[in-house]
VMD Tcl script that builds the backbone (N, CA, C; Angstrom):
set m [mol new atoms 492]
animate dup $m
set s [atomselect $m all]
$s set {name element resname resid chain x y z} {
  {N N MET 1 A 97.423 105.067 -66.211}
  {CA C MET 1 A 98.088 105.324 -67.460}
  {C C MET 1 A 99.521 105.753 -67.168}
  {N N ALA 2 A 100.467 105.228 -67.888}
  {CA C ALA 2 A 101.861 105.588 -67.722}
  {C C ALA 2 A 102.062 107.055 -68.076}
  {N N SER 3 A 102.906 107.735 -67.288}
  {CA C SER 3 A 103.086 109.166 -67.526}
  {C C SER 3 A 103.754 109.464 -68.858}
  {N N ASN 4 A 104.419 108.476 -69.473}
  {CA C ASN 4 A 104.998 108.748 -70.785}
  {C C ASN 4 A 103.933 108.769 -71.881}
  {N N LEU 5 A 102.693 108.430 -71.529}
  {CA C LEU 5 A 101.575 108.471 -72.469}
  {C C LEU 5 A 100.644 109.650 -72.195}
  {N N LYS 6 A 100.958 110.450 -71.173}
  {CA C LYS 6 A 100.048 111.504 -70.742}
  {C C LYS 6 A 100.841 112.726 -70.319}
  {N N ASN 7 A 100.317 113.897 -70.607}
  {CA C ASN 7 A 100.898 115.131 -70.116}
  {C C ASN 7 A 100.341 115.365 -68.714}
  {N N LEU 8 A 101.203 115.402 -67.711}
  {CA C LEU 8 A 100.768 115.533 -66.325}
  {C C LEU 8 A 100.086 116.867 -66.035}
  {N N SER 9 A 100.300 117.842 -66.889}
  {CA C SER 9 A 99.709 119.166 -66.691}
  {C C SER 9 A 98.419 119.359 -67.468}
  {N N ASP 10 A 97.951 118.333 -68.149}
  {CA C ASP 10 A 96.746 118.416 -68.962}
  {C C ASP 10 A 95.540 117.955 -68.146}
  {N N TYR 11 A 94.650 118.884 -67.817}
  {CA C TYR 11 A 93.448 118.559 -67.051}
  {C C TYR 11 A 92.358 119.558 -67.401}
  {N N ASP 12 A 91.136 119.223 -67.058}
  {CA C ASP 12 A 90.006 120.102 -67.321}
  {C C ASP 12 A 89.830 121.035 -66.119}
  {N N PRO 13 A 90.152 122.309 -66.246}
  {CA C PRO 13 A 90.043 123.243 -65.118}
  {C C PRO 13 A 88.641 123.316 -64.513}
  {N N ALA 14 A 87.626 123.005 -65.306}
  {CA C ALA 14 A 86.244 123.059 -64.805}
  {C C ALA 14 A 85.983 121.992 -63.745}
  {N N THR 15 A 86.821 120.981 -63.678}
  {CA C THR 15 A 86.619 119.903 -62.704}
  {C C THR 15 A 87.369 120.146 -61.391}
  {N N ILE 16 A 88.049 121.276 -61.270}
  {CA C ILE 16 A 88.880 121.554 -60.098}
  {C C ILE 16 A 88.130 122.476 -59.137}
  {N N PRO 17 A 88.037 122.090 -57.870}
  {CA C PRO 17 A 87.363 122.938 -56.884}
  {C C PRO 17 A 88.093 124.274 -56.689}
  {N N ASN 18 A 87.346 125.291 -56.322}
  {CA C ASN 18 A 87.925 126.592 -55.995}
  {C C ASN 18 A 88.649 126.467 -54.653}
  {N N GLY 19 A 89.879 126.934 -54.606}
  {CA C GLY 19 A 90.682 126.798 -53.394}
  {C C GLY 19 A 90.769 128.048 -52.552}
  {N N SER 20 A 89.923 129.039 -52.808}
  {CA C SER 20 A 90.061 130.328 -52.119}
  {C C SER 20 A 89.879 130.247 -50.604}
  {N N ALA 21 A 89.187 129.246 -50.126}
  {CA C ALA 21 A 88.982 129.108 -48.677}
  {C C ALA 21 A 89.861 128.003 -48.077}
  {N N MET 22 A 90.840 127.520 -48.847}
  {CA C MET 22 A 91.658 126.399 -48.397}
  {C C MET 22 A 93.087 126.822 -48.062}
  {N N LYS 23 A 93.710 126.027 -47.172}
  {CA C LYS 23 A 95.120 126.194 -46.809}
  {C C LYS 23 A 95.859 124.916 -47.194}
  {N N PHE 24 A 97.076 125.083 -47.707}
  {CA C PHE 24 A 97.875 123.941 -48.130}
  {C C PHE 24 A 99.290 124.032 -47.588}
  {N N GLY 25 A 99.849 122.884 -47.283}
  {CA C GLY 25 A 101.263 122.770 -46.979}
  {C C GLY 25 A 101.945 122.094 -48.155}
  {N N ILE 26 A 103.141 122.517 -48.441}
  {CA C ILE 26 A 103.960 121.855 -49.461}
  {C C ILE 26 A 105.308 121.569 -48.826}
  {N N VAL 27 A 105.707 120.311 -48.870}
  {CA C VAL 27 A 107.017 119.920 -48.373}
  {C C VAL 27 A 107.820 119.464 -49.582}
  {N N VAL 28 A 108.979 120.074 -49.766}
  {CA C VAL 28 A 109.759 119.810 -50.974}
  {C C VAL 28 A 111.194 119.438 -50.614}
  {N N SER 29 A 111.685 118.416 -51.277}
  {CA C SER 29 A 113.045 117.929 -51.067}
  {C C SER 29 A 114.061 118.848 -51.726}
  {N N GLU 30 A 115.169 119.087 -51.031}
  {CA C GLU 30 A 116.266 119.865 -51.607}
  {C C GLU 30 A 117.152 119.004 -52.525}
  {N N TRP 31 A 117.094 117.695 -52.364}
  {CA C TRP 31 A 117.897 116.805 -53.203}
  {C C TRP 31 A 117.323 116.812 -54.617}
  {N N ASN 32 A 118.154 116.802 -55.627}
  {CA C ASN 32 A 117.727 116.958 -57.030}
  {C C ASN 32 A 116.979 118.289 -57.193}
  {N N GLU 33 A 117.590 119.329 -56.668}
  {CA C GLU 33 A 116.942 120.636 -56.542}
  {C C GLU 33 A 116.455 121.224 -57.871}
  {N N LYS 34 A 117.180 120.987 -58.943}
  {CA C LYS 34 A 116.718 121.505 -60.242}
  {C C LYS 34 A 115.334 120.943 -60.566}
  {N N ILE 35 A 115.131 119.686 -60.272}
  {CA C ILE 35 A 113.854 119.019 -60.542}
  {C C ILE 35 A 112.802 119.466 -59.531}
  {N N THR 36 A 113.144 119.418 -58.257}
  {CA C THR 36 A 112.135 119.715 -57.226}
  {C C THR 36 A 111.720 121.181 -57.226}
  {N N ALA 37 A 112.632 122.084 -57.604}
  {CA C ALA 37 A 112.250 123.503 -57.709}
  {C C ALA 37 A 111.211 123.688 -58.805}
  {N N SER 38 A 111.348 122.947 -59.881}
  {CA C SER 38 A 110.364 123.020 -60.966}
  {C C SER 38 A 109.030 122.414 -60.543}
  {N N LEU 39 A 109.075 121.315 -59.781}
  {CA C LEU 39 A 107.843 120.729 -59.257}
  {C C LEU 39 A 107.124 121.722 -58.349}
  {N N LEU 40 A 107.885 122.379 -57.488}
  {CA C LEU 40 A 107.308 123.380 -56.583}
  {C C LEU 40 A 106.694 124.535 -57.367}
  {N N LYS 41 A 107.405 125.014 -58.369}
  {CA C LYS 41 A 106.884 126.111 -59.197}
  {C C LYS 41 A 105.549 125.717 -59.825}
  {N N GLY 42 A 105.463 124.486 -60.345}
  {CA C GLY 42 A 104.215 124.017 -60.953}
  {C C GLY 42 A 103.087 123.914 -59.946}
  {N N ALA 43 A 103.386 123.373 -58.763}
  {CA C ALA 43 A 102.357 123.230 -57.728}
  {C C ALA 43 A 101.841 124.592 -57.267}
  {N N LEU 44 A 102.753 125.516 -57.025}
  {CA C LEU 44 A 102.342 126.852 -56.583}
  {C C LEU 44 A 101.481 127.548 -57.631}
  {N N ALA 45 A 101.894 127.482 -58.889}
  {CA C ALA 45 A 101.135 128.135 -59.962}
  {C C ALA 45 A 99.737 127.547 -60.077}
  {N N THR 46 A 99.626 126.237 -59.952}
  {CA C THR 46 A 98.323 125.581 -60.078}
  {C C THR 46 A 97.417 125.923 -58.899}
  {N N LEU 47 A 97.964 125.915 -57.691}
  {CA C LEU 47 A 97.144 126.284 -56.522}
  {C C LEU 47 A 96.628 127.718 -56.671}
  {N N LYS 48 A 97.509 128.633 -57.033}
  {CA C LYS 48 A 97.108 130.037 -57.182}
  {C C LYS 48 A 96.101 130.211 -58.315}
  {N N LYS 49 A 96.302 129.476 -59.401}
  {CA C LYS 49 A 95.378 129.538 -60.538}
  {C C LYS 49 A 93.957 129.167 -60.115}
  {N N HIS 50 A 93.845 128.312 -59.108}
  {CA C HIS 50 A 92.535 127.850 -58.652}
  {C C HIS 50 A 92.105 128.536 -57.350}
  {N N GLY 51 A 92.627 129.728 -57.114}
  {CA C GLY 51 A 92.106 130.591 -56.071}
  {C C GLY 51 A 92.780 130.541 -54.718}
  {N N VAL 52 A 93.781 129.702 -54.538}
  {CA C VAL 52 A 94.438 129.622 -53.231}
  {C C VAL 52 A 95.292 130.875 -53.040}
  {N N LYS 53 A 95.094 131.538 -51.909}
  {CA C LYS 53 A 95.848 132.748 -51.606}
  {C C LYS 53 A 97.277 132.374 -51.192}
  {N N GLU 54 A 98.219 133.197 -51.609}
  {CA C GLU 54 A 99.629 132.930 -51.303}
  {C C GLU 54 A 99.871 132.759 -49.809}
  {N N GLU 55 A 99.188 133.559 -49.001}
  {CA C GLU 55 A 99.380 133.462 -47.546}
  {C C GLU 55 A 98.797 132.168 -46.964}
  {N N ASN 56 A 98.034 131.439 -47.757}
  {CA C ASN 56 A 97.463 130.163 -47.313}
  {C C ASN 56 A 98.257 128.956 -47.822}
  {N N ILE 57 A 99.485 129.225 -48.268}
  {CA C ILE 57 A 100.365 128.150 -48.717}
  {C C ILE 57 A 101.645 128.197 -47.887}
  {N N LYS 58 A 101.918 127.140 -47.149}
  {CA C LYS 58 A 103.129 127.037 -46.324}
  {C C LYS 58 A 104.087 126.082 -47.021}
  {N N VAL 59 A 105.274 126.584 -47.400}
  {CA C VAL 59 A 106.285 125.757 -48.052}
  {C C VAL 59 A 107.402 125.467 -47.060}
  {N N GLN 60 A 107.766 124.191 -46.969}
  {CA C GLN 60 A 108.846 123.764 -46.082}
  {C C GLN 60 A 109.793 122.863 -46.869}
  {N N THR 61 A 111.080 123.119 -46.782}
  {CA C THR 61 A 112.048 122.244 -47.438}
  {C C THR 61 A 112.574 121.219 -46.438}
  {N N VAL 62 A 112.978 120.083 -46.987}
  {CA C VAL 62 A 113.654 119.031 -46.224}
  {C C VAL 62 A 114.859 118.589 -47.058}
  {N N PRO 63 A 115.874 117.976 -46.425}
  {CA C PRO 63 A 117.090 117.634 -47.172}
  {C C PRO 63 A 116.877 116.687 -48.353}
  {N N GLY 64 A 116.083 115.635 -48.173}
  {CA C GLY 64 A 115.901 114.652 -49.234}
  {C C GLY 64 A 114.503 114.086 -49.234}
  {N N SER 65 A 114.224 113.223 -50.184}
  {CA C SER 65 A 112.889 112.636 -50.295}
  {C C SER 65 A 112.559 111.747 -49.098}
  {N N PHE 66 A 113.556 111.086 -48.532}
  {CA C PHE 66 A 113.300 110.223 -47.382}
  {C C PHE 66 A 112.730 111.020 -46.207}
  {N N GLU 67 A 113.070 112.288 -46.120}
  {CA C GLU 67 A 112.609 113.150 -45.029}
  {C C GLU 67 A 111.233 113.757 -45.273}
  {N N LEU 68 A 110.649 113.528 -46.429}
  {CA C LEU 68 A 109.332 114.105 -46.746}
  {C C LEU 68 A 108.239 113.712 -45.748}
  {N N PRO 69 A 108.102 112.441 -45.354}
  {CA C PRO 69 A 107.027 112.096 -44.413}
  {C C PRO 69 A 107.121 112.847 -43.080}
  {N N TYR 70 A 108.307 112.939 -42.529}
  {CA C TYR 70 A 108.445 113.669 -41.266}
  {C C TYR 70 A 108.140 115.155 -41.466}
  {N N GLY 71 A 108.697 115.743 -42.519}
  {CA C GLY 71 A 108.423 117.146 -42.796}
  {C C GLY 71 A 106.944 117.407 -43.010}
  {N N ALA 72 A 106.283 116.497 -43.699}
  {CA C ALA 72 A 104.841 116.644 -43.949}
  {C C ALA 72 A 104.053 116.559 -42.640}
  {N N ARG 73 A 104.464 115.678 -41.758}
  {CA C ARG 73 A 103.789 115.563 -40.466}
  {C C ARG 73 A 103.942 116.855 -39.666}
  {N N VAL 74 A 105.143 117.418 -39.649}
  {CA C VAL 74 A 105.382 118.665 -38.923}
  {C C VAL 74 A 104.523 119.792 -39.501}
  {N N VAL 75 A 104.484 119.910 -40.814}
  {CA C VAL 75 A 103.667 120.942 -41.460}
  {C C VAL 75 A 102.193 120.745 -41.102}
  {N N ALA 76 A 101.722 119.508 -41.137}
  {CA C ALA 76 A 100.314 119.226 -40.821}
  {C C ALA 76 A 99.987 119.609 -39.388}
  {N N GLU 77 A 100.890 119.315 -38.482}
  {CA C GLU 77 A 100.627 119.590 -37.070}
  {C C GLU 77 A 100.750 121.069 -36.725}
  {N N GLN 78 A 101.641 121.778 -37.397}
  {CA C GLN 78 A 101.882 123.175 -37.039}
  {C C GLN 78 A 101.023 124.176 -37.798}
  {N N SER 79 A 100.596 123.837 -39.012}
  {CA C SER 79 A 99.838 124.827 -39.779}
  {C C SER 79 A 98.410 124.403 -40.086}
  {N N VAL 80 A 98.034 123.179 -39.753}
  {CA C VAL 80 A 96.687 122.640 -39.918}
  {C C VAL 80 A 96.101 122.957 -41.309}
  {N N PRO 81 A 96.745 122.470 -42.366}
  {CA C PRO 81 A 96.251 122.715 -43.721}
  {C C PRO 81 A 95.118 121.767 -44.098}
  {N N HIS 82 A 94.485 122.030 -45.222}
  {CA C HIS 82 A 93.463 121.128 -45.763}
  {C C HIS 82 A 94.098 119.929 -46.455}
  {N N ALA 83 A 95.346 120.086 -46.919}
  {CA C ALA 83 A 96.103 118.988 -47.525}
  {C C ALA 83 A 97.581 119.364 -47.512}
  {N N VAL 84 A 98.433 118.350 -47.575}
  {CA C VAL 84 A 99.883 118.561 -47.657}
  {C C VAL 84 A 100.387 117.871 -48.921}
  {N N ILE 85 A 101.111 118.619 -49.733}
  {CA C ILE 85 A 101.700 118.090 -50.959}
  {C C ILE 85 A 103.166 117.772 -50.689}
  {N N CYS 86 A 103.572 116.553 -50.999}
  {CA C CYS 86 A 104.955 116.115 -50.820}
  {C C CYS 86 A 105.620 116.034 -52.187}
  {N N LEU 87 A 106.679 116.828 -52.392}
  {CA C LEU 87 A 107.362 116.890 -53.683}
  {C C LEU 87 A 108.816 116.451 -53.547}
  {N N GLY 88 A 109.212 115.512 -54.372}
  {CA C GLY 88 A 110.588 115.039 -54.351}
  {C C GLY 88 A 110.935 114.347 -55.649}
  {N N CYS 89 A 112.184 113.919 -55.746}
  {CA C CYS 89 A 112.652 113.220 -56.940}
  {C C CYS 89 A 113.747 112.242 -56.538}
  {N N VAL 90 A 113.522 110.978 -56.856}
  {CA C VAL 90 A 114.514 109.938 -56.614}
  {C C VAL 90 A 114.867 109.346 -57.969}
  {N N ILE 91 A 116.148 109.388 -58.315}
  {CA C ILE 91 A 116.606 108.895 -59.616}
  {C C ILE 91 A 117.426 107.620 -59.393}
  {N N GLN 92 A 117.104 106.601 -60.175}
  {CA C GLN 92 A 117.783 105.305 -60.072}
  {C C GLN 92 A 119.295 105.481 -60.228}
  {N N GLY 93 A 120.024 104.836 -59.345}
  {CA C GLY 93 A 121.486 104.841 -59.440}
  {C C GLY 93 A 121.988 103.428 -59.656}
  {N N GLU 94 A 123.221 103.190 -59.289}
  {CA C GLU 94 A 123.832 101.886 -59.506}
  {C C GLU 94 A 123.602 100.914 -58.361}
  {N N THR 95 A 123.027 101.392 -57.259}
  {CA C THR 95 A 122.827 100.520 -56.092}
  {C C THR 95 A 121.341 100.400 -55.774}
  {N N ARG 96 A 121.014 99.614 -54.777}
  {CA C ARG 96 A 119.618 99.414 -54.380}
  {C C ARG 96 A 119.103 100.556 -53.491}
  {N N HIS 97 A 119.908 101.537 -53.239}
  {CA C HIS 97 A 119.502 102.690 -52.419}
  {C C HIS 97 A 118.183 103.273 -52.932}
  {N N PHE 98 A 118.032 103.366 -54.242}
  {CA C PHE 98 A 116.820 103.865 -54.882}
  {C C PHE 98 A 115.587 103.114 -54.365}
  {N N ASP 99 A 115.670 101.788 -54.336}
  {CA C ASP 99 A 114.542 100.964 -53.897}
  {C C ASP 99 A 114.164 101.261 -52.450}
  {N N TYR 100 A 115.165 101.368 -51.591}
  {CA C TYR 100 A 114.892 101.613 -50.172}
  {C C TYR 100 A 114.292 102.994 -49.936}
  {N N ILE 101 A 114.824 103.994 -50.625}
  {CA C ILE 101 A 114.294 105.351 -50.463}
  {C C ILE 101 A 112.859 105.422 -50.973}
  {N N CYS 102 A 112.610 104.893 -52.165}
  {CA C CYS 102 A 111.256 104.927 -52.730}
  {C C CYS 102 A 110.266 104.191 -51.833}
  {N N GLN 103 A 110.664 103.035 -51.343}
  {CA C GLN 103 A 109.780 102.254 -50.467}
  {C C GLN 103 A 109.500 103.010 -49.166}
  {N N GLY 104 A 110.528 103.604 -48.579}
  {CA C GLY 104 A 110.347 104.337 -47.326}
  {C C GLY 104 A 109.452 105.553 -47.484}
  {N N VAL 105 A 109.657 106.312 -48.551}
  {CA C VAL 105 A 108.847 107.513 -48.791}
  {C C VAL 105 A 107.392 107.128 -49.041}
  {N N THR 106 A 107.189 106.114 -49.856}
  {CA C THR 106 A 105.832 105.665 -50.177}
  {C C THR 106 A 105.118 105.188 -48.928}
  {N N LYS 107 A 105.782 104.386 -48.137}
  {CA C LYS 107 A 105.180 103.868 -46.900}
  {C C LYS 107 A 104.887 105.008 -45.923}
  {N N GLY 108 A 105.831 105.929 -45.803}
  {CA C GLY 108 A 105.645 107.050 -44.877}
  {C C GLY 108 A 104.466 107.933 -45.256}
  {N N ILE 109 A 104.338 108.265 -46.520}
  {CA C ILE 109 A 103.228 109.115 -46.963}
  {C C ILE 109 A 101.907 108.359 -46.852}
  {N N THR 110 A 101.925 107.067 -47.153}
  {CA C THR 110 A 100.712 106.251 -46.991}
  {C C THR 110 A 100.255 106.249 -45.537}
  {N N GLU 111 A 101.178 106.066 -44.612}
  {CA C GLU 111 A 100.829 106.050 -43.188}
  {C C GLU 111 A 100.260 107.390 -42.735}
  {N N LEU 112 A 100.807 108.500 -43.243}
  {CA C LEU 112 A 100.268 109.814 -42.895}
  {C C LEU 112 A 98.815 109.932 -43.349}
  {N N ASN 113 A 98.514 109.438 -44.539}
  {CA C ASN 113 A 97.144 109.479 -45.045}
  {C C ASN 113 A 96.196 108.693 -44.159}
  {N N LEU 114 A 96.676 107.627 -43.570}
  {CA C LEU 114 A 95.820 106.797 -42.717}
  {C C LEU 114 A 95.727 107.326 -41.288}
  {N N ASP 115 A 96.775 107.993 -40.823}
  {CA C ASP 115 A 96.835 108.442 -39.427}
  {C C ASP 115 A 96.241 109.830 -39.192}
  {N N TYR 116 A 96.193 110.665 -40.215}
  {CA C TYR 116 A 95.701 112.039 -40.069}
  {C C TYR 116 A 94.382 112.196 -40.817}
  {N N ASP 117 A 93.669 113.222 -40.464}
  {CA C ASP 117 A 92.364 113.459 -41.075}
  {C C ASP 117 A 92.454 114.455 -42.236}
  {N N ILE 118 A 93.610 114.489 -42.886}
  {CA C ILE 118 A 93.803 115.319 -44.077}
  {C C ILE 118 A 94.572 114.494 -45.108}
  {N N PRO 119 A 94.450 114.841 -46.385}
  {CA C PRO 119 A 95.198 114.111 -47.404}
  {C C PRO 119 A 96.654 114.577 -47.511}
  {N N PHE 120 A 97.527 113.620 -47.720}
  {CA C PHE 120 A 98.938 113.865 -48.014}
  {C C PHE 120 A 99.152 113.373 -49.439}
  {N N ILE 121 A 99.608 114.256 -50.309}
  {CA C ILE 121 A 99.674 113.970 -51.734}
  {C C ILE 121 A 101.090 113.545 -52.127}
  {N N PHE 122 A 101.177 112.431 -52.843}
  {CA C PHE 122 A 102.444 111.867 -53.291}
  {C C PHE 122 A 102.834 112.518 -54.612}
  {N N GLY 123 A 103.720 113.465 -54.548}
  {CA C GLY 123 A 104.226 114.152 -55.733}
  {C C GLY 123 A 105.711 113.881 -55.898}
  {N N VAL 124 A 106.092 112.633 -55.769}
  {CA C VAL 124 A 107.501 112.239 -55.821}
  {C C VAL 124 A 107.785 111.518 -57.135}
  {N N LEU 125 A 108.708 112.047 -57.887}
  {CA C LEU 125 A 109.142 111.377 -59.108}
  {C C LEU 125 A 110.088 110.239 -58.739}
  {N N THR 126 A 109.884 109.076 -59.328}
  {CA C THR 126 A 110.771 107.926 -59.127}
  {C C THR 126 A 111.174 107.461 -60.522}
  {N N THR 127 A 112.259 108.021 -61.015}
  {CA C THR 127 A 112.620 107.834 -62.415}
  {C C THR 127 A 113.899 107.017 -62.579}
  {N N GLU 128 A 114.063 106.515 -63.777}
  {CA C GLU 128 A 115.253 105.723 -64.098}
  {C C GLU 128 A 116.464 106.601 -64.392}
  {N N ASN 129 A 116.215 107.854 -64.817}
  {CA C ASN 129 A 117.345 108.722 -65.164}
  {C C ASN 129 A 116.937 110.194 -65.081}
  {N N GLN 130 A 117.928 111.053 -65.202}
  {CA C GLN 130 A 117.719 112.498 -65.105}
  {C C GLN 130 A 116.757 113.006 -66.184}
  {N N GLN 131 A 116.864 112.490 -67.388}
  {CA C GLN 131 A 116.012 112.967 -68.480}
  {C C GLN 131 A 114.537 112.691 -68.192}
  {N N GLN 132 A 114.226 111.515 -67.667}
  {CA C GLN 132 A 112.833 111.219 -67.309}
  {C C GLN 132 A 112.338 112.205 -66.258}
  {N N ALA 133 A 113.184 112.558 -65.312}
  {CA C ALA 133 A 112.794 113.527 -64.284}
  {C C ALA 133 A 112.539 114.896 -64.907}
  {N N LEU 134 A 113.411 115.322 -65.804}
  {CA C LEU 134 A 113.225 116.611 -66.482}
  {C C LEU 134 A 111.942 116.614 -67.301}
  {N N ASP 135 A 111.662 115.507 -67.976}
  {CA C ASP 135 A 110.451 115.396 -68.801}
  {C C ASP 135 A 109.180 115.522 -67.974}
  {N N ARG 136 A 109.236 115.156 -66.687}
  {CA C ARG 136 A 108.061 115.142 -65.821}
  {C C ARG 136 A 108.017 116.305 -64.825}
  {N N SER 137 A 108.977 117.215 -64.961}
  {CA C SER 137 A 109.011 118.383 -64.076}
  {C C SER 137 A 108.998 119.675 -64.876}
  {N N GLY 138 A 108.201 119.671 -65.932}
  {CA C GLY 138 A 108.069 120.844 -66.774}
  {C C GLY 138 A 108.491 120.603 -68.209}
  {N N GLY 139 A 108.865 119.373 -68.513}
  {CA C GLY 139 A 109.290 119.027 -69.866}
  {C C GLY 139 A 108.146 118.474 -70.706}
  {N N LYS 140 A 108.476 117.552 -71.593}
  {CA C LYS 140 A 107.501 117.081 -72.578}
  {C C LYS 140 A 106.325 116.319 -71.985}
  {N N HIS 141 A 106.436 115.862 -70.750}
  {CA C HIS 141 A 105.311 115.172 -70.109}
  {C C HIS 141 A 104.604 116.049 -69.072}
  {N N GLY 142 A 104.863 117.342 -69.110}
  {CA C GLY 142 A 104.196 118.251 -68.180}
  {C C GLY 142 A 104.931 118.346 -66.855}
  {N N ASN 143 A 104.189 118.597 -65.795}
  {CA C ASN 143 A 104.798 118.834 -64.493}
  {C C ASN 143 A 104.010 118.084 -63.412}
  {N N LYS 144 A 104.658 117.146 -62.764}
  {CA C LYS 144 A 104.038 116.375 -61.675}
  {C C LYS 144 A 103.602 117.310 -60.534}
  {N N GLY 145 A 104.236 118.465 -60.401}
  {CA C GLY 145 A 103.816 119.444 -59.404}
  {C C GLY 145 A 102.406 119.951 -59.675}
  {N N ASP 146 A 102.089 120.190 -60.953}
  {CA C ASP 146 A 100.722 120.567 -61.341}
  {C C ASP 146 A 99.748 119.472 -60.917}
  {N N GLU 147 A 100.072 118.250 -61.283}
  {CA C GLU 147 A 99.206 117.114 -60.985}
  {C C GLU 147 A 98.996 116.958 -59.472}
  {N N ALA 148 A 100.061 117.131 -58.698}
  {CA C ALA 148 A 99.951 117.017 -57.242}
  {C C ALA 148 A 99.043 118.105 -56.672}
  {N N ALA 149 A 99.139 119.323 -57.202}
  {CA C ALA 149 A 98.284 120.419 -56.734}
  {C C ALA 149 A 96.823 120.174 -57.085}
  {N N VAL 150 A 96.564 119.687 -58.276}
  {CA C VAL 150 A 95.193 119.361 -58.677}
  {C C VAL 150 A 94.634 118.278 -57.747}
  {N N THR 151 A 95.431 117.270 -57.489}
  {CA C THR 151 A 95.005 116.192 -56.591}
  {C C THR 151 A 94.722 116.746 -55.198}
  {N N ALA 152 A 95.574 117.642 -54.712}
  {CA C ALA 152 A 95.369 118.235 -53.384}
  {C C ALA 152 A 94.055 119.012 -53.321}
  {N N LEU 153 A 93.775 119.795 -54.340}
  {CA C LEU 153 A 92.524 120.558 -54.367}
  {C C LEU 153 A 91.307 119.631 -54.354}
  {N N LYS 154 A 91.364 118.580 -55.155}
  {CA C LYS 154 A 90.241 117.644 -55.212}
  {C C LYS 154 A 90.078 116.886 -53.897}
  {N N MET 155 A 91.176 116.433 -53.331}
  {CA C MET 155 A 91.102 115.661 -52.086}
  {C C MET 155 A 90.713 116.546 -50.898}
  {N N ALA 156 A 91.196 117.785 -50.885}
  {CA C ALA 156 A 90.844 118.697 -49.792}
  {C C ALA 156 A 89.356 119.009 -49.789}
  {N N SER 157 A 88.747 118.998 -50.958}
  {CA C SER 157 A 87.314 119.292 -51.041}
  {C C SER 157 A 86.449 118.053 -50.831}
  {N N LEU 158 A 87.042 116.892 -50.789}
  {CA C LEU 158 A 86.273 115.639 -50.697}
  {C C LEU 158 A 85.370 115.596 -49.473}
  {N N ARG 159 A 85.875 115.939 -48.315}
  {CA C ARG 159 A 85.067 115.900 -47.089}
  {C C ARG 159 A 83.833 116.793 -47.223}
  {N N GLY 160 A 84.024 117.992 -47.746}
  {CA C GLY 160 A 82.887 118.904 -47.919}
  {C C GLY 160 A 81.850 118.370 -48.893}
  {N N ILE 161 A 82.321 117.722 -49.945}
  {CA C ILE 161 A 81.408 117.148 -50.943}
  {C C ILE 161 A 80.606 116.016 -50.323}
  {N N LEU 162 A 81.277 115.162 -49.570}
  {CA C LEU 162 A 80.603 114.006 -48.988}
  {C C LEU 162 A 79.613 114.383 -47.894}
  {N N LEU 163 A 79.827 115.529 -47.253}
  {CA C LEU 163 A 78.936 115.948 -46.152}
  {C C LEU 163 A 77.712 116.694 -46.665}
  {N N GLN 164 A 77.663 117.025 -47.941}
  {CA C GLN 164 A 76.534 117.796 -48.477}
  {C C GLN 164 A 75.334 116.891 -48.703}
}
mol reanalyze $m
mol bondsrecalc $m
mol representation Tube
mol addrep $m
């Protein structure tokens, strides 16, 4: 479903696993900082709401969205979390730079999911303009950071569910 038809922060809390025994990494881009700071705020609030202890959340910044895959790999290797959330924002400009950055970030995060035994969550906004980014980082369409945290909690618990 297109995010303009759905509030990204609207979910059934009863379907979210308790995160009190889980550790998470969050890697957040400094580029488009107004947007990414809001995404981070949403992700942190959602993780804590579902029992994740503050000391079990490692936040690492990277300069831009293109650097998210490397930063996520470093966080995964150094802190051994149950999942890593990647937060960024790429806004369409006048050149094809947008396409290359989005493709690189998507490919990098996909490869991390295949190469490591933990989930890496794609919480990167790829919008046509600043307003769309604002709408999806705490505005009228909710917060993609919330959605990324919910996804991380569900994916981190997947192995335990499947082994039962």
